[in-house]
C-alpha positions in Angstrom: -12.9 19.7 20.1 -10.4 19.7 17.3 -9.4 16.2 16.0 -6.8 15.4 13.5 -8.5 14.2 10.4 -6.8 13.6 7.1 -3.7 11.9 5.8 -0.1 11.9 6.8 1.9 14.6 5.0 5.2 12.6 4.9 7.1 15.9 4.6 6.2 16.3 0.9 4.0 18.4 -1.2 0.7 16.8 -2.3 1.7 15.9 -5.9 5.0 14.3 -4.7 3.2 12.4 -1.9 0.6 11.0 -4.2 3.2 9.9 -6.7 5.3 8.3 -3.9 2.4 6.3 -2.5 1.2 5.2 -5.9 4.6 4.0 -7.0 5.1 2.1 -3.7 1.7 0.4 -4.0 2.5 -0.6 -7.6 5.9 -2.0 -6.4 4.1 -3.9 -3.7 1.7 -5.5 -6.2 4.5 -6.4 -8.7 7.0 -7.8 -6.2 4.8 -9.0 -3.4 6.9 -7.1 -0.8 8.7 -3.8 -0.3 11.0 -2.3 2.3 10.2 1.3 3.5 10.0 3.4 6.6 7.3 2.9 9.1 5.5 6.2 8.4 5.3 5.5 4.7 4.4 1.9 5.3 1.3 2.8 7.2 0.0 5.0 4.4 0.9 2.4 1.7 -0.9 -0.4 3.6 -4.0 1.7 3.9 -4.0 2.5 0.2 -3.4 -1.1 -0.7 -6.2 -2.3 1.5 -8.5 0.2 -0.3 -7.5 -1.1 -3.7 -8.1 -4.7 -2.7 -11.5 -3.7 -1.3 -12.3 -2.2 -4.7 -11.4 -5.6 -6.2 -13.5 -7.6 -3.8 -16.5 -5.3 -4.5 -16.1 -5.8 -8.2 -15.3 -2.1 -8.9 -12.8 -3.0 -11.6 -13.1 0.3 -13.5 -11.9 2.3 -10.5 -9.1 -0.2 -9.9 -7.9 0.1 -13.5 -8.1 3.9 -13.3 -5.7 3.8 -10.3 -3.3 1.3 -11.5 -3.3 2.2 -15.3 -1.5 -1.1 -16.1 -3.1 -4.3 -17.3 -0.3 -6.5 -16.0 -0.6 -5.2 -12.5 -4.3 -5.5 -12.5 -4.1 -9.1 -13.7 -1.5 -9.8 -11.1 -3.7 -8.4 -8.3 -6.8 -10.3 -9.5 -4.8 -13.6 -9.5 -4.0 -13.3 -5.8 -6.3 -15.3 -3.6 -7.2 -13.4 -0.4 -9.7 -16.0 0.9 -12.6 -14.8 3.0 -10.8 -11.8 4.4 -12.5 -8.5 4.6 -9.5 -6.5 5.8 -5.8 -7.1 6.6 -4.6 -8.0 3.2 -1.0 -7.1 4.0 1.4 -7.3 6.9 4.1 -5.1 8.3 7.2 -6.6 10.0 9.9 -4.4 11.6 13.3 -5.2 10.3 15.8 -2.7 11.8 16.6 1.0 12.2 18.3 2.8 9.4 21.8 3.8 10.4 21.8 7.4 9.2 18.7 8.8 10.9 17.6 5.9 13.0 14.2 5.6 11.2 12.4 2.3 11.6 12.5 0.2 8.4 9.6 -2.3 7.9 8.9 -5.0 5.4 5.4 -5.0 3.9 4.2 -8.3 2.4 0.9 -9.3 0.7 -0.9 -12.0 2.7 -2.3 -14.8 0.6 -4.9 -17.4 1.6 
């Protein structure tokens, strides 16, 4: 039986998709929230949760290789996530975009 395995393509080539996800994760860390479409938000939340898991497991080198910015790394380490193992961010539906009726969501970092 064939099962879908992999990541969402988001209608972009691989290099553009990686750059988009990485920039949105960095914006999420720096601001604490971002607004984006629901499809992109699902991918960004998954990537952010993986980064925080690296932080929790003390894999700082891999975290710094991804972020490549000391300020963002310090900002992420200062956030207190409490005893959580997953669910470090939340998505809230805001509205639909007028042009193409895409769902817009707000992603926020949950703090302890």
